[in-house]
KEDO-555826 format. One record per residue (C-alpha): residue number from 1; x negated, y negated, z negated. Coordinates in nm, 3 decimals. Last residue first. Layout:
<atoms>
<atom kolkol="NUM" X="X" Y="Y" Z="Z"/>
...
</atoms>
This chain:
<atoms>
<atom kolkol="376" X="5.818" Y="8.566" Z="-3.426"/>
<atom kolkol="375" X="5.646" Y="8.779" Z="-3.156"/>
<atom kolkol="374" X="5.959" Y="8.933" Z="-3.002"/>
<atom kolkol="373" X="6.130" Y="8.594" Z="-3.019"/>
<atom kolkol="372" X="5.900" Y="8.423" Z="-2.765"/>
<atom kolkol="371" X="5.899" Y="8.732" Z="-2.542"/>
<atom kolkol="370" X="6.278" Y="8.746" Z="-2.512"/>
<atom kolkol="369" X="6.402" Y="9.048" Z="-2.708"/>
<atom kolkol="368" X="6.453" Y="9.399" Z="-2.570"/>
<atom kolkol="367" X="6.087" Y="9.485" Z="-2.639"/>
<atom kolkol="366" X="6.156" Y="9.454" Z="-3.011"/>
<atom kolkol="365" X="6.343" Y="9.786" Z="-3.000"/>
<atom kolkol="364" X="6.003" Y="9.958" Z="-2.980"/>
<atom kolkol="363" X="5.990" Y="10.244" Z="-2.730"/>
<atom kolkol="362" X="5.661" Y="10.149" Z="-2.563"/>
<atom kolkol="361" X="5.505" Y="10.077" Z="-2.908"/>
<atom kolkol="360" X="5.553" Y="10.426" Z="-3.053"/>
<atom kolkol="359" X="5.211" Y="10.559" Z="-2.954"/>
<atom kolkol="358" X="5.201" Y="10.942" Z="-2.939"/>
<atom kolkol="357" X="5.119" Y="11.176" Z="-3.227"/>
<atom kolkol="356" X="5.180" Y="10.892" Z="-3.471"/>
<atom kolkol="355" X="4.983" Y="10.900" Z="-3.795"/>
<atom kolkol="354" X="5.222" Y="10.900" Z="-4.091"/>
<atom kolkol="353" X="5.374" Y="10.578" Z="-4.225"/>
<atom kolkol="352" X="5.674" Y="10.770" Z="-4.361"/>
<atom kolkol="351" X="5.933" Y="10.578" Z="-4.159"/>
<atom kolkol="350" X="5.705" Y="10.563" Z="-3.854"/>
<atom kolkol="349" X="5.623" Y="10.934" Z="-3.855"/>
<atom kolkol="348" X="5.990" Y="11.017" Z="-3.916"/>
<atom kolkol="347" X="6.091" Y="10.817" Z="-3.606"/>
<atom kolkol="346" X="5.819" Y="10.976" Z="-3.395"/>
<atom kolkol="345" X="5.920" Y="11.326" Z="-3.499"/>
<atom kolkol="344" X="6.290" Y="11.265" Z="-3.437"/>
<atom kolkol="343" X="6.228" Y="11.102" Z="-3.101"/>
<atom kolkol="342" X="5.990" Y="11.380" Z="-2.997"/>
<atom kolkol="341" X="6.255" Y="11.639" Z="-3.081"/>
<atom kolkol="340" X="6.531" Y="11.454" Z="-2.897"/>
<atom kolkol="339" X="6.328" Y="11.388" Z="-2.581"/>
<atom kolkol="338" X="6.448" Y="11.671" Z="-2.360"/>
<atom kolkol="337" X="6.810" Y="11.666" Z="-2.473"/>
<atom kolkol="336" X="6.829" Y="11.286" Z="-2.458"/>
<atom kolkol="335" X="6.675" Y="11.264" Z="-2.112"/>
<atom kolkol="334" X="6.979" Y="11.157" Z="-1.907"/>
<atom kolkol="333" X="7.023" Y="10.822" Z="-2.087"/>
<atom kolkol="332" X="6.791" Y="10.806" Z="-2.391"/>
<atom kolkol="331" X="6.929" Y="10.471" Z="-2.510"/>
<atom kolkol="330" X="6.936" Y="10.544" Z="-2.883"/>
<atom kolkol="329" X="6.726" Y="10.602" Z="-3.192"/>
<atom kolkol="328" X="6.741" Y="10.268" Z="-3.371"/>
<atom kolkol="327" X="6.652" Y="10.158" Z="-3.722"/>
<atom kolkol="326" X="6.833" Y="9.926" Z="-3.963"/>
<atom kolkol="325" X="6.669" Y="9.835" Z="-4.292"/>
<atom kolkol="324" X="6.386" Y="9.650" Z="-4.116"/>
<atom kolkol="323" X="6.637" Y="9.398" Z="-3.982"/>
<atom kolkol="322" X="6.583" Y="9.160" Z="-3.688"/>
<atom kolkol="321" X="6.393" Y="9.360" Z="-3.426"/>
<atom kolkol="320" X="6.549" Y="9.692" Z="-3.513"/>
<atom kolkol="319" X="6.314" Y="9.947" Z="-3.664"/>
<atom kolkol="318" X="6.207" Y="10.234" Z="-3.440"/>
<atom kolkol="317" X="6.303" Y="10.420" Z="-3.124"/>
<atom kolkol="316" X="6.484" Y="10.246" Z="-2.837"/>
<atom kolkol="315" X="6.494" Y="10.467" Z="-2.532"/>
<atom kolkol="314" X="6.314" Y="10.408" Z="-2.201"/>
<atom kolkol="313" X="6.478" Y="10.367" Z="-1.858"/>
<atom kolkol="312" X="6.385" Y="9.995" Z="-1.837"/>
<atom kolkol="311" X="6.740" Y="9.851" Z="-1.846"/>
<atom kolkol="310" X="6.866" Y="10.099" Z="-2.108"/>
<atom kolkol="309" X="7.117" Y="10.381" Z="-2.057"/>
<atom kolkol="308" X="7.342" Y="10.568" Z="-2.300"/>
<atom kolkol="307" X="7.491" Y="10.864" Z="-2.109"/>
<atom kolkol="306" X="7.866" Y="10.913" Z="-2.071"/>
<atom kolkol="305" X="8.068" Y="11.225" Z="-2.001"/>
<atom kolkol="304" X="8.262" Y="11.399" Z="-1.726"/>
<atom kolkol="303" X="8.414" Y="11.744" Z="-1.689"/>
<atom kolkol="302" X="8.457" Y="12.032" Z="-1.447"/>
<atom kolkol="301" X="8.586" Y="12.387" Z="-1.490"/>
<atom kolkol="300" X="8.544" Y="12.749" Z="-1.377"/>
<atom kolkol="299" X="8.419" Y="12.690" Z="-1.024"/>
<atom kolkol="298" X="8.432" Y="12.978" Z="-0.781"/>
<atom kolkol="297" X="8.164" Y="13.060" Z="-0.525"/>
<atom kolkol="296" X="8.184" Y="13.063" Z="-0.144"/>
<atom kolkol="295" X="8.099" Y="12.695" Z="-0.097"/>
<atom kolkol="294" X="7.809" Y="12.739" Z="-0.337"/>
<atom kolkol="293" X="7.642" Y="12.962" Z="-0.077"/>
<atom kolkol="292" X="7.523" Y="12.651" Z="0.106"/>
<atom kolkol="291" X="7.269" Y="12.566" Z="-0.169"/>
<atom kolkol="290" X="7.088" Y="12.255" Z="-0.051"/>
<atom kolkol="289" X="7.360" Y="12.088" Z="0.152"/>
<atom kolkol="288" X="7.613" Y="12.255" Z="-0.080"/>
<atom kolkol="287" X="7.490" Y="12.042" Z="-0.371"/>
<atom kolkol="286" X="7.560" Y="11.722" Z="-0.180"/>
<atom kolkol="285" X="7.912" Y="11.840" Z="-0.098"/>
<atom kolkol="284" X="7.957" Y="11.923" Z="-0.467"/>
<atom kolkol="283" X="7.854" Y="11.572" Z="-0.577"/>
<atom kolkol="282" X="8.063" Y="11.399" Z="-0.312"/>
<atom kolkol="281" X="8.368" Y="11.602" Z="-0.416"/>
<atom kolkol="280" X="8.313" Y="11.519" Z="-0.783"/>
<atom kolkol="279" X="8.280" Y="11.149" Z="-0.705"/>
<atom kolkol="278" X="8.613" Y="11.152" Z="-0.520"/>
<atom kolkol="277" X="8.766" Y="11.377" Z="-0.784"/>
<atom kolkol="276" X="8.704" Y="11.140" Z="-1.071"/>
<atom kolkol="275" X="8.707" Y="11.347" Z="-1.391"/>
<atom kolkol="274" X="8.845" Y="11.137" Z="-1.674"/>
<atom kolkol="273" X="8.608" Y="10.986" Z="-1.932"/>
<atom kolkol="272" X="8.737" Y="10.631" Z="-1.872"/>
<atom kolkol="271" X="8.499" Y="10.334" Z="-1.885"/>
<atom kolkol="270" X="8.334" Y="10.346" Z="-1.544"/>
<atom kolkol="269" X="8.117" Y="10.035" Z="-1.501"/>
<atom kolkol="268" X="7.801" Y="10.224" Z="-1.414"/>
<atom kolkol="267" X="7.812" Y="10.560" Z="-1.239"/>
<atom kolkol="266" X="7.571" Y="10.851" Z="-1.201"/>
<atom kolkol="265" X="7.651" Y="11.193" Z="-1.058"/>
<atom kolkol="264" X="7.487" Y="11.533" Z="-1.090"/>
<atom kolkol="263" X="7.536" Y="11.812" Z="-1.116"/>
<atom kolkol="262" X="7.608" Y="12.187" Z="-1.113"/>
<atom kolkol="261" X="7.588" Y="12.428" Z="-1.408"/>
<atom kolkol="260" X="7.557" Y="12.790" Z="-1.302"/>
<atom kolkol="259" X="7.698" Y="13.090" Z="-1.486"/>
<atom kolkol="258" X="7.501" Y="13.412" Z="-1.520"/>
<atom kolkol="257" X="7.522" Y="13.438" Z="-1.900"/>
<atom kolkol="256" X="7.170" Y="13.296" Z="-1.945"/>
<atom kolkol="255" X="7.269" Y="12.980" Z="-1.764"/>
<atom kolkol="254" X="7.108" Y="12.869" Z="-1.441"/>
<atom kolkol="253" X="7.090" Y="12.497" Z="-1.365"/>
<atom kolkol="252" X="7.178" Y="12.301" Z="-1.054"/>
<atom kolkol="251" X="7.092" Y="11.942" Z="-0.957"/>
<atom kolkol="250" X="7.174" Y="11.793" Z="-0.620"/>
<atom kolkol="249" X="7.220" Y="11.416" Z="-0.623"/>
<atom kolkol="248" X="7.508" Y="11.170" Z="-0.652"/>
<atom kolkol="247" X="7.523" Y="10.791" Z="-0.672"/>
<atom kolkol="246" X="7.749" Y="10.508" Z="-0.782"/>
<atom kolkol="245" X="7.595" Y="10.166" Z="-0.736"/>
<atom kolkol="244" X="7.408" Y="9.896" Z="-0.929"/>
<atom kolkol="243" X="7.139" Y="10.061" Z="-1.140"/>
<atom kolkol="242" X="6.995" Y="10.313" Z="-0.894"/>
<atom kolkol="241" X="6.673" Y="10.458" Z="-1.034"/>
<atom kolkol="240" X="6.829" Y="10.795" Z="-1.119"/>
<atom kolkol="239" X="6.963" Y="10.829" Z="-0.766"/>
<atom kolkol="238" X="6.619" Y="10.765" Z="-0.616"/>
<atom kolkol="237" X="6.472" Y="11.028" Z="-0.849"/>
<atom kolkol="236" X="6.745" Y="11.271" Z="-0.754"/>
<atom kolkol="235" X="6.606" Y="11.256" Z="-0.398"/>
<atom kolkol="234" X="6.348" Y="11.505" Z="-0.518"/>
<atom kolkol="233" X="6.627" Y="11.757" Z="-0.539"/>
<atom kolkol="232" X="6.655" Y="11.932" Z="-0.873"/>
<atom kolkol="231" X="6.663" Y="12.310" Z="-0.916"/>
<atom kolkol="230" X="6.658" Y="12.469" Z="-1.264"/>
<atom kolkol="229" X="6.517" Y="12.803" Z="-1.176"/>
<atom kolkol="228" X="6.631" Y="13.155" Z="-1.089"/>
<atom kolkol="227" X="6.943" Y="13.102" Z="-0.882"/>
<atom kolkol="226" X="7.205" Y="13.357" Z="-0.782"/>
<atom kolkol="225" X="7.055" Y="13.595" Z="-1.036"/>
<atom kolkol="224" X="7.378" Y="13.652" Z="-1.227"/>
<atom kolkol="223" X="7.685" Y="13.495" Z="-1.065"/>
<atom kolkol="222" X="7.918" Y="13.422" Z="-1.356"/>
<atom kolkol="221" X="8.195" Y="13.170" Z="-1.294"/>
<atom kolkol="220" X="8.085" Y="12.819" Z="-1.215"/>
<atom kolkol="219" X="8.030" Y="12.507" Z="-1.427"/>
<atom kolkol="218" X="8.081" Y="12.159" Z="-1.286"/>
<atom kolkol="217" X="7.930" Y="11.834" Z="-1.416"/>
<atom kolkol="216" X="8.009" Y="11.464" Z="-1.385"/>
<atom kolkol="215" X="7.817" Y="11.160" Z="-1.512"/>
<atom kolkol="214" X="7.904" Y="10.817" Z="-1.648"/>
<atom kolkol="213" X="7.646" Y="10.560" Z="-1.747"/>
<atom kolkol="212" X="7.739" Y="10.362" Z="-2.054"/>
<atom kolkol="211" X="7.517" Y="10.064" Z="-2.127"/>
<atom kolkol="210" X="7.257" Y="9.996" Z="-2.396"/>
<atom kolkol="209" X="7.121" Y="9.641" Z="-2.423"/>
<atom kolkol="208" X="7.177" Y="9.599" Z="-2.800"/>
<atom kolkol="207" X="7.353" Y="9.266" Z="-2.847"/>
<atom kolkol="206" X="7.532" Y="9.368" Z="-3.164"/>
<atom kolkol="205" X="7.407" Y="9.679" Z="-3.338"/>
<atom kolkol="204" X="7.707" Y="9.887" Z="-3.450"/>
<atom kolkol="203" X="7.923" Y="9.856" Z="-3.137"/>
<atom kolkol="202" X="7.598" Y="9.852" Z="-2.935"/>
<atom kolkol="201" X="7.533" Y="10.213" Z="-3.055"/>
<atom kolkol="200" X="7.851" Y="10.342" Z="-2.892"/>
<atom kolkol="199" X="7.676" Y="10.488" Z="-2.588"/>
<atom kolkol="198" X="7.438" Y="10.675" Z="-2.816"/>
<atom kolkol="197" X="7.532" Y="10.654" Z="-3.185"/>
<atom kolkol="196" X="7.182" Y="10.712" Z="-3.318"/>
<atom kolkol="195" X="7.176" Y="10.401" Z="-3.536"/>
<atom kolkol="194" X="6.941" Y="10.499" Z="-3.816"/>
<atom kolkol="193" X="7.008" Y="10.343" Z="-4.157"/>
<atom kolkol="192" X="6.757" Y="10.259" Z="-4.427"/>
<atom kolkol="191" X="6.726" Y="10.299" Z="-4.802"/>
<atom kolkol="190" X="7.081" Y="10.421" Z="-4.815"/>
<atom kolkol="189" X="7.412" Y="10.306" Z="-4.961"/>
<atom kolkol="188" X="7.752" Y="10.445" Z="-4.864"/>
<atom kolkol="187" X="8.013" Y="10.171" Z="-4.860"/>
<atom kolkol="186" X="8.390" Y="10.202" Z="-4.881"/>
<atom kolkol="185" X="8.611" Y="9.977" Z="-4.670"/>
<atom kolkol="184" X="8.845" Y="10.253" Z="-4.554"/>
<atom kolkol="183" X="8.683" Y="10.247" Z="-4.210"/>
<atom kolkol="182" X="8.340" Y="10.313" Z="-4.352"/>
<atom kolkol="181" X="8.057" Y="10.066" Z="-4.418"/>
<atom kolkol="180" X="7.711" Y="10.214" Z="-4.379"/>
<atom kolkol="179" X="7.374" Y="10.232" Z="-4.548"/>
<atom kolkol="178" X="7.096" Y="9.977" Z="-4.594"/>
<atom kolkol="177" X="7.105" Y="9.610" Z="-4.696"/>
<atom kolkol="176" X="7.235" Y="9.505" Z="-4.354"/>
<atom kolkol="175" X="7.519" Y="9.759" Z="-4.402"/>
<atom kolkol="174" X="7.588" Y="9.917" Z="-4.065"/>
<atom kolkol="173" X="7.948" Y="9.878" Z="-3.959"/>
<atom kolkol="172" X="8.274" Y="10.060" Z="-3.891"/>
<atom kolkol="171" X="8.165" Y="10.418" Z="-3.949"/>
<atom kolkol="170" X="8.476" Y="10.635" Z="-3.919"/>
<atom kolkol="169" X="8.366" Y="10.976" Z="-4.046"/>
<atom kolkol="168" X="8.526" Y="11.283" Z="-3.890"/>
<atom kolkol="167" X="8.201" Y="11.463" Z="-3.958"/>
<atom kolkol="166" X="8.005" Y="11.408" Z="-4.279"/>
<atom kolkol="165" X="7.681" Y="11.608" Z="-4.295"/>
<atom kolkol="164" X="7.460" Y="11.621" Z="-4.604"/>
<atom kolkol="163" X="7.084" Y="11.675" Z="-4.596"/>
<atom kolkol="162" X="6.810" Y="11.721" Z="-4.855"/>
<atom kolkol="161" X="6.946" Y="12.000" Z="-5.076"/>
<atom kolkol="160" X="7.018" Y="12.216" Z="-4.774"/>
<atom kolkol="159" X="6.661" Y="12.192" Z="-4.640"/>
<atom kolkol="158" X="6.679" Y="12.109" Z="-4.266"/>
<atom kolkol="157" X="6.714" Y="12.392" Z="-4.015"/>
<atom kolkol="156" X="7.093" Y="12.366" Z="-4.026"/>
<atom kolkol="155" X="7.080" Y="12.017" Z="-3.874"/>
<atom kolkol="154" X="6.848" Y="12.134" Z="-3.597"/>
<atom kolkol="153" X="7.055" Y="12.447" Z="-3.531"/>
<atom kolkol="152" X="7.375" Y="12.248" Z="-3.493"/>
<atom kolkol="151" X="7.207" Y="12.019" Z="-3.239"/>
<atom kolkol="150" X="7.074" Y="12.322" Z="-3.047"/>
<atom kolkol="149" X="7.421" Y="12.478" Z="-3.042"/>
<atom kolkol="148" X="7.561" Y="12.161" Z="-2.887"/>
<atom kolkol="147" X="7.274" Y="12.140" Z="-2.633"/>
<atom kolkol="146" X="7.274" Y="12.484" Z="-2.464"/>
<atom kolkol="145" X="6.917" Y="12.527" Z="-2.337"/>
<atom kolkol="144" X="6.702" Y="12.485" Z="-2.026"/>
<atom kolkol="143" X="6.327" Y="12.504" Z="-1.967"/>
<atom kolkol="142" X="6.024" Y="12.335" Z="-1.814"/>
<atom kolkol="141" X="5.697" Y="12.529" Z="-1.824"/>
<atom kolkol="140" X="5.696" Y="12.647" Z="-1.463"/>
<atom kolkol="139" X="5.691" Y="12.311" Z="-1.283"/>
<atom kolkol="138" X="5.738" Y="12.423" Z="-0.921"/>
<atom kolkol="137" X="5.706" Y="12.159" Z="-0.650"/>
<atom kolkol="136" X="5.851" Y="12.185" Z="-0.304"/>
<atom kolkol="135" X="5.842" Y="12.320" Z="0.048"/>
<atom kolkol="134" X="5.948" Y="12.176" Z="0.382"/>
<atom kolkol="133" X="6.308" Y="12.292" Z="0.350"/>
<atom kolkol="132" X="6.426" Y="12.451" Z="0.674"/>
<atom kolkol="131" X="6.641" Y="12.729" Z="0.542"/>
<atom kolkol="130" X="6.902" Y="12.653" Z="0.275"/>
<atom kolkol="129" X="6.834" Y="12.762" Z="-0.081"/>
<atom kolkol="128" X="6.970" Y="13.108" Z="-0.158"/>
<atom kolkol="127" X="6.628" Y="13.277" Z="-0.152"/>
<atom kolkol="126" X="6.491" Y="13.066" Z="-0.441"/>
<atom kolkol="125" X="6.124" Y="13.137" Z="-0.522"/>
<atom kolkol="124" X="6.065" Y="13.333" Z="-0.201"/>
<atom kolkol="123" X="6.227" Y="13.062" Z="0.009"/>
<atom kolkol="122" X="6.017" Y="12.802" Z="-0.174"/>
<atom kolkol="121" X="5.698" Y="12.992" Z="-0.100"/>
<atom kolkol="120" X="5.776" Y="13.040" Z="0.268"/>
<atom kolkol="119" X="5.828" Y="12.667" Z="0.319"/>
<atom kolkol="118" X="5.519" Y="12.574" Z="0.118"/>
<atom kolkol="117" X="5.506" Y="12.564" Z="-0.261"/>
<atom kolkol="116" X="5.297" Y="12.325" Z="-0.471"/>
<atom kolkol="115" X="5.241" Y="12.446" Z="-0.827"/>
<atom kolkol="114" X="5.237" Y="12.244" Z="-1.149"/>
<atom kolkol="113" X="5.090" Y="12.329" Z="-1.489"/>
<atom kolkol="112" X="5.011" Y="12.047" Z="-1.727"/>
<atom kolkol="111" X="4.667" Y="11.910" Z="-1.821"/>
<atom kolkol="110" X="4.722" Y="11.543" Z="-1.757"/>
<atom kolkol="109" X="4.567" Y="11.542" Z="-1.411"/>
<atom kolkol="108" X="4.774" Y="11.848" Z="-1.333"/>
<atom kolkol="107" X="5.093" Y="11.651" Z="-1.397"/>
<atom kolkol="106" X="4.996" Y="11.354" Z="-1.180"/>
<atom kolkol="105" X="4.858" Y="11.572" Z="-0.900"/>
<atom kolkol="104" X="5.178" Y="11.776" Z="-0.894"/>
<atom kolkol="103" X="5.392" Y="11.462" Z="-0.894"/>
<atom kolkol="102" X="5.197" Y="11.320" Z="-0.602"/>
<atom kolkol="101" X="5.221" Y="11.648" Z="-0.411"/>
<atom kolkol="100" X="5.598" Y="11.659" Z="-0.462"/>
<atom kolkol="99" X="5.623" Y="11.294" Z="-0.351"/>
<atom kolkol="98" X="5.437" Y="11.380" Z="-0.032"/>
<atom kolkol="97" X="5.680" Y="11.666" Z="0.024"/>
<atom kolkol="96" X="5.964" Y="11.417" Z="-0.023"/>
<atom kolkol="95" X="5.829" Y="11.203" Z="0.260"/>
<atom kolkol="94" X="5.763" Y="11.516" Z="0.467"/>
<atom kolkol="93" X="6.124" Y="11.628" Z="0.452"/>
<atom kolkol="92" X="6.375" Y="11.815" Z="0.235"/>
<atom kolkol="91" X="6.141" Y="11.877" Z="-0.057"/>
<atom kolkol="90" X="6.264" Y="12.117" Z="-0.324"/>
<atom kolkol="89" X="6.187" Y="12.037" Z="-0.693"/>
<atom kolkol="88" X="6.191" Y="12.366" Z="-0.884"/>
<atom kolkol="87" X="6.202" Y="12.341" Z="-1.261"/>
<atom kolkol="86" X="6.096" Y="12.620" Z="-1.496"/>
<atom kolkol="85" X="6.309" Y="12.909" Z="-1.624"/>
<atom kolkol="84" X="6.196" Y="12.903" Z="-1.988"/>
<atom kolkol="83" X="6.547" Y="12.985" Z="-2.108"/>
<atom kolkol="82" X="6.682" Y="12.875" Z="-2.447"/>
<atom kolkol="81" X="7.036" Y="13.005" Z="-2.486"/>
<atom kolkol="80" X="7.102" Y="12.807" Z="-2.809"/>
<atom kolkol="79" X="7.345" Y="13.084" Z="-2.907"/>
<atom kolkol="78" X="7.059" Y="13.332" Z="-2.937"/>
<atom kolkol="77" X="6.901" Y="13.151" Z="-3.230"/>
<atom kolkol="76" X="6.595" Y="12.926" Z="-3.184"/>
<atom kolkol="75" X="6.295" Y="13.013" Z="-3.402"/>
<atom kolkol="74" X="6.074" Y="13.148" Z="-3.121"/>
<atom kolkol="73" X="6.156" Y="12.834" Z="-2.913"/>
<atom kolkol="72" X="6.025" Y="12.579" Z="-3.164"/>
<atom kolkol="71" X="5.677" Y="12.554" Z="-3.013"/>
<atom kolkol="70" X="5.830" Y="12.533" Z="-2.665"/>
<atom kolkol="69" X="6.065" Y="12.258" Z="-2.782"/>
<atom kolkol="68" X="5.778" Y="12.063" Z="-2.942"/>
<atom kolkol="67" X="5.575" Y="12.091" Z="-2.621"/>
<atom kolkol="66" X="5.870" Y="11.963" Z="-2.421"/>
<atom kolkol="65" X="5.895" Y="11.673" Z="-2.665"/>
<atom kolkol="64" X="5.534" Y="11.568" Z="-2.614"/>
<atom kolkol="63" X="5.573" Y="11.597" Z="-2.235"/>
<atom kolkol="62" X="5.896" Y="11.396" Z="-2.236"/>
<atom kolkol="61" X="5.769" Y="11.116" Z="-2.461"/>
<atom kolkol="60" X="5.429" Y="11.073" Z="-2.296"/>
<atom kolkol="59" X="5.572" Y="11.102" Z="-1.944"/>
<atom kolkol="58" X="5.831" Y="10.833" Z="-2.013"/>
<atom kolkol="57" X="5.564" Y="10.604" Z="-2.153"/>
<atom kolkol="56" X="5.332" Y="10.668" Z="-1.858"/>
<atom kolkol="55" X="5.615" Y="10.576" Z="-1.624"/>
<atom kolkol="54" X="5.857" Y="10.753" Z="-1.389"/>
<atom kolkol="53" X="5.677" Y="11.074" Z="-1.481"/>
<atom kolkol="52" X="5.928" Y="11.325" Z="-1.612"/>
<atom kolkol="51" X="5.868" Y="11.648" Z="-1.804"/>
<atom kolkol="50" X="6.185" Y="11.854" Z="-1.835"/>
<atom kolkol="49" X="6.400" Y="12.018" Z="-2.100"/>
<atom kolkol="48" X="6.734" Y="12.042" Z="-1.917"/>
<atom kolkol="47" X="7.046" Y="12.082" Z="-2.130"/>
<atom kolkol="46" X="7.315" Y="11.992" Z="-1.880"/>
<atom kolkol="45" X="7.486" Y="11.731" Z="-2.098"/>
<atom kolkol="44" X="7.856" Y="11.682" Z="-2.179"/>
<atom kolkol="43" X="7.837" Y="11.834" Z="-2.527"/>
<atom kolkol="42" X="7.535" Y="11.619" Z="-2.611"/>
<atom kolkol="41" X="7.702" Y="11.305" Z="-2.475"/>
<atom kolkol="40" X="7.973" Y="11.345" Z="-2.740"/>
<atom kolkol="39" X="8.054" Y="11.654" Z="-2.948"/>
<atom kolkol="38" X="7.708" Y="11.751" Z="-3.064"/>
<atom kolkol="37" X="7.823" Y="11.788" Z="-3.424"/>
<atom kolkol="36" X="8.196" Y="11.724" Z="-3.442"/>
<atom kolkol="35" X="8.359" Y="11.382" Z="-3.410"/>
<atom kolkol="34" X="8.339" Y="11.051" Z="-3.598"/>
<atom kolkol="33" X="7.982" Y="11.128" Z="-3.692"/>
<atom kolkol="32" X="7.788" Y="11.058" Z="-4.009"/>
<atom kolkol="31" X="7.462" Y="11.210" Z="-4.135"/>
<atom kolkol="30" X="7.329" Y="11.177" Z="-4.490"/>
<atom kolkol="29" X="6.958" Y="11.224" Z="-4.553"/>
<atom kolkol="28" X="6.736" Y="11.270" Z="-4.858"/>
<atom kolkol="27" X="6.371" Y="11.247" Z="-4.755"/>
<atom kolkol="26" X="6.137" Y="11.541" Z="-4.805"/>
<atom kolkol="25" X="5.966" Y="11.561" Z="-4.464"/>
<atom kolkol="24" X="6.209" Y="11.835" Z="-4.362"/>
<atom kolkol="23" X="6.490" Y="11.590" Z="-4.434"/>
<atom kolkol="22" X="6.339" Y="11.320" Z="-4.211"/>
<atom kolkol="21" X="6.271" Y="11.563" Z="-3.926"/>
<atom kolkol="20" X="6.620" Y="11.713" Z="-3.945"/>
<atom kolkol="19" X="6.796" Y="11.377" Z="-3.956"/>
<atom kolkol="18" X="6.606" Y="11.250" Z="-3.651"/>
<atom kolkol="17" X="6.667" Y="11.573" Z="-3.458"/>
<atom kolkol="16" X="7.037" Y="11.570" Z="-3.545"/>
<atom kolkol="15" X="7.068" Y="11.206" Z="-3.439"/>
<atom kolkol="14" X="6.909" Y="11.287" Z="-3.103"/>
<atom kolkol="13" X="7.114" Y="11.606" Z="-3.055"/>
<atom kolkol="12" X="7.440" Y="11.433" Z="-3.131"/>
<atom kolkol="11" X="7.531" Y="11.382" Z="-3.494"/>
<atom kolkol="10" X="7.548" Y="11.002" Z="-3.482"/>
<atom kolkol="9" X="7.497" Y="10.752" Z="-3.762"/>
<atom kolkol="8" X="7.197" Y="10.860" Z="-3.968"/>
<atom kolkol="7" X="7.168" Y="10.744" Z="-4.330"/>
<atom kolkol="6" X="6.818" Y="10.767" Z="-4.482"/>
<atom kolkol="5" X="6.682" Y="10.761" Z="-4.838"/>
<atom kolkol="4" X="7.023" Y="10.821" Z="-4.982"/>
<atom kolkol="3" X="7.220" Y="10.660" Z="-5.262"/>
<atom kolkol="2" X="7.509" Y="10.770" Z="-5.480"/>
<atom kolkol="1" X="7.432" Y="11.142" Z="-5.489"/>
</atoms>
């Protein structure tokens, strides 16, 4: 085939979701990635499917996507390790307990399940958490999964005659007339091109305000039943909002094989993917404040990766501001796994002029322009 309806650059979970939705809608799609499917930020991610409420736009995208994941769950193969374990947000003090109540009221007011736990309730939910926590918030419909396998599943779910995958592809530029320019100078034409290259999306779309934000993770040996939920300290929200300094927060996830995945750290300005042991030590010390038993357990390995972050904590989804042939699906930061399905659905809705299930305006790439140019 010499021309495609859609070319997607990036075979992480966001690019895979966009390609899958377009192909399932009948469009011909070609996907490019310089590495394997799900080999970048997707491979380095925890795999938390979580509703967040930093803003109405963030809530709309995460809650819509969580619903799509739950609808898809019966189709997911075993290697995706989808677990509807819920999220437990422990509160260390009364200030955090007030935040737990606020979040619960917010979620319930929008029809989602949320349960406030007192001190006894949180000990019953997670016996290995340290004593003395004031309580917390349980969001039972959140889940976890294994992201690389999920990305592979999404691409494989598309009709075979509608999608082609090219890994090891060196995409040097996006053709302004649609398609891509490869490292050998050849061009692959397409009706439109989706830049889903994550942290490397600014290399293909000049001036795009997406920055790398580095994070570390640790995985343990198998300790079945040691934790039952994804557990995230409420102080994580303060860490997530920091844009100028390195930060760590307690975040631990159970895996279906009994392992635990421990996070998290956030750094701007770090360009190398190497594990930084000072940050790693701070992260594990923070985790042990909440889960003291971690000090007795054995880590299997640690790694670091990069998340694509935007200034306002929302991704770019839709046509670029200056070229209707080039579309964006990038800037999801730590919510790319959660919001991948909603991103793919919303992008396909816009391309095909279908009714949008949630408004796309908050994620428009045009919002990154100065106000006078955004309305030209």
